[in-house]
C-alpha positions in Angstrom: 8.8 -72.7 -23.0 12.2 -71.0 -23.7 14.4 -69.7 -20.9 13.7 -66.1 -22.0 9.9 -66.7 -21.9 10.2 -68.4 -18.5 12.1 -65.4 -17.1 9.6 -62.9 -18.6 6.7 -64.8 -17.0 8.2 -64.8 -13.5 8.5 -61.4 -11.6 11.0 -63.0 -9.2 13.6 -62.7 -11.9 14.7 -59.0 -11.7 16.9 -57.4 -14.4 20.1 -56.6 -12.6 22.9 -55.5 -14.9 23.6 -54.6 -18.5 26.8 -55.9 -20.1 27.6 -53.6 -23.1 30.6 -55.7 -24.1 28.7 -58.9 -24.6 25.3 -57.3 -25.2 23.7 -59.3 -22.4 21.4 -58.6 -19.5 22.0 -60.3 -16.2 18.9 -61.3 -14.1 18.9 -62.2 -10.4 16.2 -64.1 -8.6 14.6 -62.3 -5.6 11.6 -64.0 -4.0 8.6 -61.9 -3.1 8.9 -62.4 0.7 12.5 -61.1 0.7 11.9 -58.2 -1.7 11.6 -55.5 1.0 14.5 -56.8 3.2 17.1 -54.3 4.3 19.8 -53.4 1.8 19.7 -52.3 -1.8 18.7 -54.7 -4.5 21.8 -53.7 -6.4 23.8 -55.4 -3.6 21.9 -58.7 -3.5 23.9 -61.9 -4.2 21.6 -64.8 -4.9 24.5 -67.2 -5.7 25.3 -68.8 -9.1 21.9 -70.6 -9.3 20.1 -67.4 -8.9 21.6 -65.7 -12.0 20.8 -65.9 -15.7 22.2 -64.1 -18.7 20.0 -63.2 -21.7 20.9 -61.4 -24.9 19.7 -57.9 -25.6 17.7 -59.2 -28.5 15.9 -61.7 -26.2 15.1 -59.0 -23.7 13.9 -56.5 -26.3 11.6 -59.2 -27.7 9.9 -59.9 -24.3 6.3 -58.9 -23.8 5.8 -59.4 -20.1 2.5 -59.0 -18.3 3.5 -55.7 -16.9 1.6 -53.6 -14.4 1.5 -50.1 -12.9 5.0 -48.6 -12.3 5.9 -45.4 -10.4 9.2 -43.9 -9.3 10.7 -42.4 -6.2 13.6 -40.0 -7.1 15.5 -38.4 -4.2 18.4 -36.2 -3.2 20.0 -38.8 -0.8 19.8 -39.0 3.0 16.2 -38.0 3.0 14.4 -41.3 4.2 13.7 -42.5 0.7 14.8 -46.0 1.7 12.3 -45.9 4.6 9.6 -44.8 2.2 10.1 -47.5 -0.4 10.2 -50.2 2.3 7.0 -49.0 3.9 5.3 -49.0 0.5 5.8 -52.7 0.3 2.5 -54.3 1.1 1.9 -57.7 -0.6 -1.1 -57.7 -2.8 -1.2 -53.9 -2.9 2.2 -52.6 -3.7 5.9 -53.7 -4.0 8.8 -51.4 -3.3 12.0 -52.0 -5.2 14.8 -50.4 -3.3 17.5 -49.3 -5.7 17.5 -52.2 -8.2 20.9 -52.6 -9.8 19.5 -52.3 -13.3 18.8 -48.5 -12.9 22.4 -47.7 -12.1 23.4 -50.0 -14.9 21.3 -48.0 -17.4 23.3 -45.0 -16.4 26.7 -46.8 -16.8 25.6 -48.3 -20.2 24.7 -44.9 -21.6 23.1 -44.4 -25.0 24.3 -47.8 -26.2 21.5 -49.5 -24.3 18.8 -46.8 -24.6 16.6 -49.2 -26.6 16.4 -51.5 -23.5 14.9 -48.8 -21.2 11.3 -49.6 -21.9 11.7 -53.4 -21.9 13.6 -53.4 -18.7 11.1 -51.1 -16.9 8.3 -53.3 -18.1 10.0 -56.2 -16.6 10.4 -54.3 -13.3 6.7 -53.5 -13.3 5.5 -57.2 -13.3 3.2 -57.6 -10.3 3.5 -60.6 -8.0 -0.2 -60.5 -7.4 -3.1 -59.2 -9.5 -3.5 -55.4 -9.2 -0.2 -54.9 -7.4 1.6 -51.6 -8.1 5.4 -51.4 -8.3 7.3 -48.5 -6.8 10.9 -48.2 -8.0 13.3 -46.1 -5.8 16.4 -45.5 -7.9 19.8 -44.5 -6.6 20.2 -40.7 -6.6 23.2 -41.3 -8.9 20.6 -42.2 -11.5 18.7 -38.8 -11.3 20.3 -38.0 -14.7 17.9 -40.6 -16.1 14.7 -39.1 -14.8 13.6 -37.8 -18.3 14.5 -41.1 -20.0 12.7 -43.2 -17.5 9.6 -41.1 -17.4 9.6 -41.0 -21.2 9.9 -44.8 -21.5 6.9 -45.2 -19.2 4.5 -42.4 -20.0 2.0 -43.9 -17.6 4.4 -43.6 -14.6 4.3 -40.9 -12.0 7.1 -39.8 -9.7 7.6 -38.6 -6.2 10.6 -36.4 -5.7 11.8 -36.8 -2.2 14.1 -34.3 -0.5 15.0 -32.6 2.8 16.6 -29.4 4.1 20.3 -28.7 3.5 21.4 -29.0 7.2 20.0 -32.5 7.5 21.7 -33.5 4.2 25.1 -32.1 5.3 24.8 -33.6 8.7 24.4 -37.0 7.2 27.4 -36.4 4.9 29.6 -35.3 7.8 28.6 -38.1 10.1 29.9 -40.6 7.6 33.4 -39.3 8.1 36.0 -39.2 5.3 34.1 -41.5 2.9 31.0 -39.4 3.3 32.9 -36.2 2.6 34.6 -37.8 -0.4 31.1 -39.0 -1.6 29.9 -35.4 -1.4 32.7 -34.1 -3.6 32.1 -36.9 -6.1 28.4 -36.1 -6.2 29.1 -32.5 -7.0 31.3 -33.5 -10.0 28.7 -36.0 -11.1 25.8 -33.6 -11.2 27.9 -30.8 -12.8 28.2 -33.3 -15.6 24.5 -33.5 -16.5 22.9 -30.5 -14.7 25.7 -28.2 -14.2 25.9 -24.5 -13.5 28.7 -21.9 -13.8 29.4 -20.8 -10.2 32.1 -18.3 -11.3 34.9 -20.3 -9.8 38.1 -21.3 -11.6 39.8 -24.7 -11.0 41.8 -23.4 -8.0 38.8 -22.0 -6.3 36.8 -25.2 -6.8 39.7 -27.2 -5.4 39.9 -25.0 -2.3 36.2 -25.6 -1.4 35.7 -27.5 1.8 34.1 -31.0 1.5 30.8 -29.7 2.9 30.8 -26.8 0.5 31.1 -29.2 -2.4 28.4 -31.4 -0.9 26.2 -28.3 -0.5 26.6 -27.4 -4.1 25.7 -31.0 -5.1 22.5 -30.7 -3.0 21.8 -27.3 -4.6 22.3 -28.7 -8.2 19.9 -31.6 -7.3 17.3 -29.1 -6.2 17.8 -27.1 -9.4 17.4 -30.3 -11.5 14.1 -31.1 -9.7 13.0 -27.5 -10.1 13.5 -27.7 -13.9 11.3 -30.8 -14.1 8.6 -29.3 -11.8 8.4 -26.1 -13.9 8.2 -27.8 -17.4 11.8 -27.2 -18.3 12.5 -30.8 -19.3 11.1 -31.9 -22.7 8.6 -34.7 -22.6 8.0 -34.6 -18.8 4.8 -33.0 -17.7 4.9 -31.4 -14.2 1.5 -33.0 -13.6 3.2 -36.3 -13.2 5.4 -35.1 -10.4 5.0 -34.4 -6.7 7.5 -33.3 -4.0 7.6 -35.1 -0.7 9.4 -33.4 2.2 11.2 -35.9 4.4 10.1 -34.3 7.7 6.5 -34.0 6.5 6.6 -37.8 5.7 7.8 -38.6 9.2 5.5 -36.1 11.0 2.3 -37.0 9.0 3.1 -40.5 7.8 -0.5 -41.8 7.3 -1.6 -38.6 5.5 1.4 -38.6 3.3 1.1 -42.2 2.4 -2.5 -41.7 1.5 -1.7 -38.8 -0.7 1.0 -40.8 -2.4 -1.3 -43.7 -3.0 -4.0 -41.5 -4.3 -1.6 -39.7 -6.6 -0.4 -43.0 -8.1 -3.9 -44.4 -8.4 -3.6 -47.3 -5.9 -7.0 -48.7 -4.9 -8.4 -48.2 -1.4 -5.7 -45.5 -0.6 -7.1 -44.6 2.8 -7.2 -48.2 4.1 -3.9 -49.2 2.6 -2.1 -46.1 3.9 -3.4 -46.8 7.4 -1.9 -50.3 7.1 1.4 -49.0 5.8 1.6 -46.3 8.5 1.7 -49.1 11.1 4.7 -50.9 9.5 7.3 -52.2 11.9 9.9 -50.6 9.5 9.2 -47.3 11.2 10.7 -48.6 14.4 14.1 -49.5 13.1 16.8 -48.0 11.0 15.7 -48.5 7.4 19.2 -49.3 6.1 21.1 -50.9 8.9 18.5 -52.3 11.3 18.5 -51.8 15.0 16.4 -49.2 16.9 16.1 -45.8 15.3 16.2 -42.7 17.5 16.1 -39.1 16.3 18.8 -38.3 18.9 21.3 -40.5 17.2 20.8 -38.4 14.0 21.3 -35.1 15.8 24.0 -32.8 14.5 27.4 -32.9 16.3 28.8 -29.6 17.6 32.1 -30.3 15.8 30.6 -29.4 12.4 27.4 -27.5 13.3 29.1 -24.1 12.6 30.4 -25.2 9.2 26.9 -26.5 8.2 25.4 -23.2 9.2 28.0 -21.2 7.1 27.5 -23.5 4.1 23.8 -23.0 4.4 24.1 -19.2 4.3 26.4 -19.5 1.2 24.0 -21.8 -0.6 21.1 -19.6 0.2 22.9 -16.7 -1.5 23.6 -18.8 -4.6 20.0 -19.9 -4.8 18.8 -16.3 -4.5 21.1 -15.3 -7.3 19.9 -18.2 -9.4 16.3 -17.2 -8.8 15.1 -20.5 -7.3 13.7 -21.5 -3.9 15.4 -24.4 -2.2 14.6 -27.0 -1.2 11.9 -27.5 -3.7 8.5 -27.0 -2.1 6.5 -29.9 -0.8 3.5 -30.5 -3.0 2.2 -34.0 -2.2 -1.2 -33.3 -0.5 
């Protein structure tokens, strides 16, 4: 057995990074029992013995025993990490929380487009017979939604989002780096799903950080809206459902059952009941420790600005002729 065939046969070896200069793909080893640990898979460091490099040709030639694969796309700060960790139920489903290879596909661009299907097939390898794989990508990879869904025409996707005030509150709570992230996200989405807001360079520069973040959220909603209404070539709206973050928390078992039924997972009712009792619900999905809604409550220092940005975004959405956030449809 060659090294490439051994990697292809073992789902613990996850594709992690594309190197366009050397035309290689890096794999990292992540054991099944640590797959749903806190933290993004993109940030895992298995050490030198847990890394392997294979050529693009070797990866493209792989024919792994792949299985069902579905996606969770999201607009950030909407409990998508919680969802994908809860979906991890050995023998039934595995949740991949932001595997590095998805972001690497974005960075590699068109040069590595031929690797999209082989890499997704590798991600879809089940650890147990009948196991379904759910991939939650970074929201910075939302530009790849059409390419990923085209590469795996059998896949379905849940689009997860929340209301603008909750999103802006999360941005503001992260301080300077959160506000900087919001501005960068606006520039990023303008690059692939942009809209003319009638502002020149000076006006754009003069926006507050939360205004820029609000426009990023709006553009993400508009991008989802285009997919949901058949405006993206090759992606049928029948393959998509919207999950509202608050609905997920308030009706966790019903929403999990709807998601499992939508994606064709066997015994959806029983498995949703098991997932709904996950201990993950009792701790912060990203950082650990006890989770309390009070800790996430808006602070008075920026409540007024969030309200004003919300009114501004509502006017933009009305002029654009779309309702935001996109309506919940996972039932």
